[in-house]
N, C-alpha and C positions, 0 to 999 in steps of 0.2 A: 226237724228244721231242714229247710231246703238248702242244698249246696249253694254257696255264694256265687253270684254271677259278676264277672269283672267286665264292665263296659269300657270301651276305649275309643278315644276321639283323636283326630288329627286336624289341625288347622294350619293352612298355608298363608302366611302373612305377606308373601312376596308382592301381591297386587293390592293388598289392603292399605288404607290410609296413605294414599300417595301424597307427594309433596314436590314442590318445584325444585329444579336443579340449583337454584340460587341458595338453597339452604344446605350448608356444608356441616360436617362434623365439628363439634365444639361445645362449649359450655351452654351456649344459648340455642343450640340446634333443636333439642327436644321441645323447649317452650315455643319456638317459632313454628315447628311442625304441628304443635298442638293447636295452633290458631286456625288450621285448615278445618273446614266444616266437618268432614267425615271423622277426623281424629277427635275433634272437640266433642262430637256426639258420643263416641265410644268412651272417652275419658269421663264424661258426666255420669256414666253408669257405675263408676267406682267411688268408694269412700275416699275421703281426702288423703289419708296416709298412703293409700295405694297410688293415687294420682301423683303424689309427690315422688314416690319411688320411680315411676315411669319417667317423670320429667328430669330426673337427675342424670340420665344416661348421656354420655358424650356422643355416641353414634346413634343415629336414628334407627338403624337396623336392630340394635339391641333394645331400644325403647319399644319398637313394634313387637318384638318377641315378648317383652315384659307385659305390655298391654294385652296381647293375645292370651298369655298365661293367666292373668288376673280374670279376664272375662270368662275363660273356660271354667275356672274354679267356681265362680259365682253361679254360672249357668248350671253346672253339675249339681251344686247344692240345691238350687231351686227345683230342678227337675226331679232329683232323687228323693229329697226330703219334703217336697211340697210345702216349702216355706216362702214367704214373700221375698222378693229380691232385696228389699231394704234390710231384711233380717238374715241374709246369707253371710253372716260374719265368719271369717276364717279363724279357727282356733289352732292351738298347738297341743300335741299329745305329750306324754312323759319324756319322749325322746326329742321333743321340739320339732316334730314333723307336722306340717300343716294338715288339718283335718276339719271336720265340722262336728260340733257338739251343741245341741239345742240348749238354750238358756233355761228352759223349763224342766229339763231332766233328760234321761238317757233314751227316751222313746224315739227321738230322731237323731241318728248319727250317720256319719259317712266317712269312709277312708278314701283318700285319693293321693295321687302323686303326679307330678308334672315334670316334663323335660323339654328342652328346646335346643335346636342347633340348625345352622343354615337359615332357612326360612320357615321351618316347620316347628309346630308346638304339638306335643303329645300329652294326653291326659289319660290315666287309668283310674277308675273309681269303682266303689262297691258300697252298697247300702249297709248300714250297721257298723259295728266297731269290733267285729270278731276276727278280722284278718289284717295282716300287714301287707302293704303294697309297695312295689318299687317299679319305676319305669325309667328307661334311659334311651335317648334318641341320639344317634350319631350320623354325621355326614362324612362320607369318605371323600377326601379331596386329593386325588393323585397329583394334580397340577401344583398344589402347595407342598405336599410332603415328599414327592419323589426327588426333586432337586436336593433336599436335605439328606435323603437316604443315599443318593449317589455320592454325595460329598463325605458323609460319615461312614457309610457301609451299613448294610442291613442289621448285622448283629449289634453294632454299636448303637444304632438308632433305637432298636428294641430295648436294649439294656438301659436306656435313659429312663425307662419305666419299670426298672427292676423292683422298686419299692411296692409296686402294685401287685405283682404276680409272684407265684411260687417258683422255685427253681425248675420244677417239672413243666409248668406252663411256659416259662421262658424258653426252655429247650424245645418244646412243641412249636412255639411261635417262630423261633429262629430257624428251625430245621424244616418246617413245612414247605412243601412245593406243590403247585397245581399239577393235576394229573395230565391235562391236555398240553400239547406243544403250543407255546405262545411266544410272542416277541418279548424282548427284554422289558419294555415298558409295561406290557400286559401282565408279565410275570410279577413285577413289583406291585401293580394294581391289585392282583389276586392276593398277594401276600399281605397287602394293606387291609384288604377286606377280611382276611383271616384274623389279623391282629385286632381289628375293631369288633369282630364277632366276640372275641375273648373279652375285650374291654367293655362292650355294651352289656354283656351278661353279668360281669362282675359288678359293674356300676349299678345295674338294676337290683342285684341282690343286696349290695351295701345300702342302697337307698331304702330298700324294704326294711332293713333292720334299724334304720334311723342313724347309723353311724357314717362318718365320712371316710374318704379313701385313705385316711391316716389311721384307721382302726388297727389296733395292735395285732389282731389275728389275721390281717389281710393276706399275708404271705403264707399263712398256714392253711388257708382255704383255697382250693383249686378246682377248676372246671376241667372235666375230661369229656372226650368224645364231642368236642365242639365242632359243629358243622357250619359251613358258610352258606347262608340261604342265597339261592340264585336270584339275580335282579329281575325286576319286572319285565324288561325287554327280552330276557331269556325265556320267559314263560309265555310270551305273546302268541296269540293264535291268529294266523292269517295276517301277520304284520300289525295287528291291533294290540297296542300295549295299554292296559288299564292302570298301570302304575304299581299294582300289587305283586310283590315277589313271593318267593318260596317261604314257607314256615318251617322252622327246625325246632324240635322240642325234645330231642333225645339226649340232651346234655346231662351229665352227672356232676354232682357237687360233692367234693370230698374235703374232709378236714381232719388232720392228724391221723391219716390212714383209714378213716371211717367214712363210709358213704352216708351223706345226709339225704334222707328220703321224704322229709316233711314239707319240702318246698317245690312248687311247680313253676317251671320256667319255659319261656317261649321267646324265640327270636325270629323276626320277620323282616324281609327286605322290602323297601318301598322305593319305587322308581329304580334308577340305576345307581344311585349313590347314597341312599339312606338305609339304615337298619334301626329297628326299635326292639328293645328287649323288655319283657315284663316278668316280674317275679311276684308270687303270692304265697303266703305262709299256710297254704291248705291244698293238699292234693285233690280234694273233692271239688275245688273251685273250677268253674268253667270260664274260658276266655271267649267273650263275644267278639265277632269280627270288628275291625276298625271302621268307624264312621267318619267320613269326611265332613267337617263342619262347614256349613253355609252360614256366615255371620247374620245376614238379614233374616233368614228363615229360622235358624236354630238358636240364635242368641238374642238379637235385637228385638224380635217379636215377643219373646218370652219376657225380657226385661221391661219393655215398654208397657206391656199389658199389666204386669205386676205393679209397676210404678204408677200407672194411672189409677189402679185400684187402691194403692197404698203408697202415697208419695213419700220419698225419702226425706227425713228431717233429722239429719245428724249434724246440724250446725255447720254445714259446708259453706265456705266462702264461694261466691259465684266464680265459675271457672275463668271467665274473662278477666276478672280482677286478679285472680291468682296468677294467671299467665303474665299479666302486666307487671306484677310484682317480681316474678322470675326474671323477666327481661330487664327490669330496672336494676336488679341486683347484679346480674352478670354483665 
């Protein structure tokens, strides 16, 4: 059997599905945003329950991330398992993690995991059902966090998250200092990136297992030799920054004093303020480079071709009518 290949996608929703400034956050914000032509087109590709989830969000920025996440999942299933878009139904495994299992039997299966933060959505996927996957995407926001840190103190701020980390991890995070001389602001930014490197790796691991950050063993599991990947601008050549930062993969996972060696982990910086961690339950697995998703080329073209060949017939109420009902209710 060939080693599993983990494909990974990134979608930036910042410029997708624009809306007029007159639409503000609120209960009716997402339904009004959905009346825009581009948004309506994207929503029509989703089954009714998923549309409903997208339209429940109070903030449009959250609705956009949810819409992007749903589209990536369906596209991944269609491309990986070669099934019609209308049959790309998302299932749940025994740990209630989203996955794909064909109705006809185990011949077509897929594992995947999704994360989003800021304006980015990340998906990691693998054909078959033999591995577990976890992915976590974080946006480091010094402008938001540093005022809190200066008010509370670094140690106090870190210990807010004591339930997530082991005592050794907390000590590592609190005491870590950047090697290069920096301004006070840049020192705190570097310390934040180190904190989020720990957070991102642990979250990816926990998502791989299917358990939440309240897992009883969370403080017993610790990551050692955590490196902070350099941002994309730090690796730029001749002033050209392609957005991709450094990859770090030498992290060690320990639990109850024993090193766990059956999991493969990778942490990569994206742009100057994002990091994404991937965890897979197989050392033989290979991580493919991230692919930046172009919605018209990578998603819409696939969905529209599939739906022309096999139209969706899942008793959907027309979107225009559903949106009118939403607006009437709110």
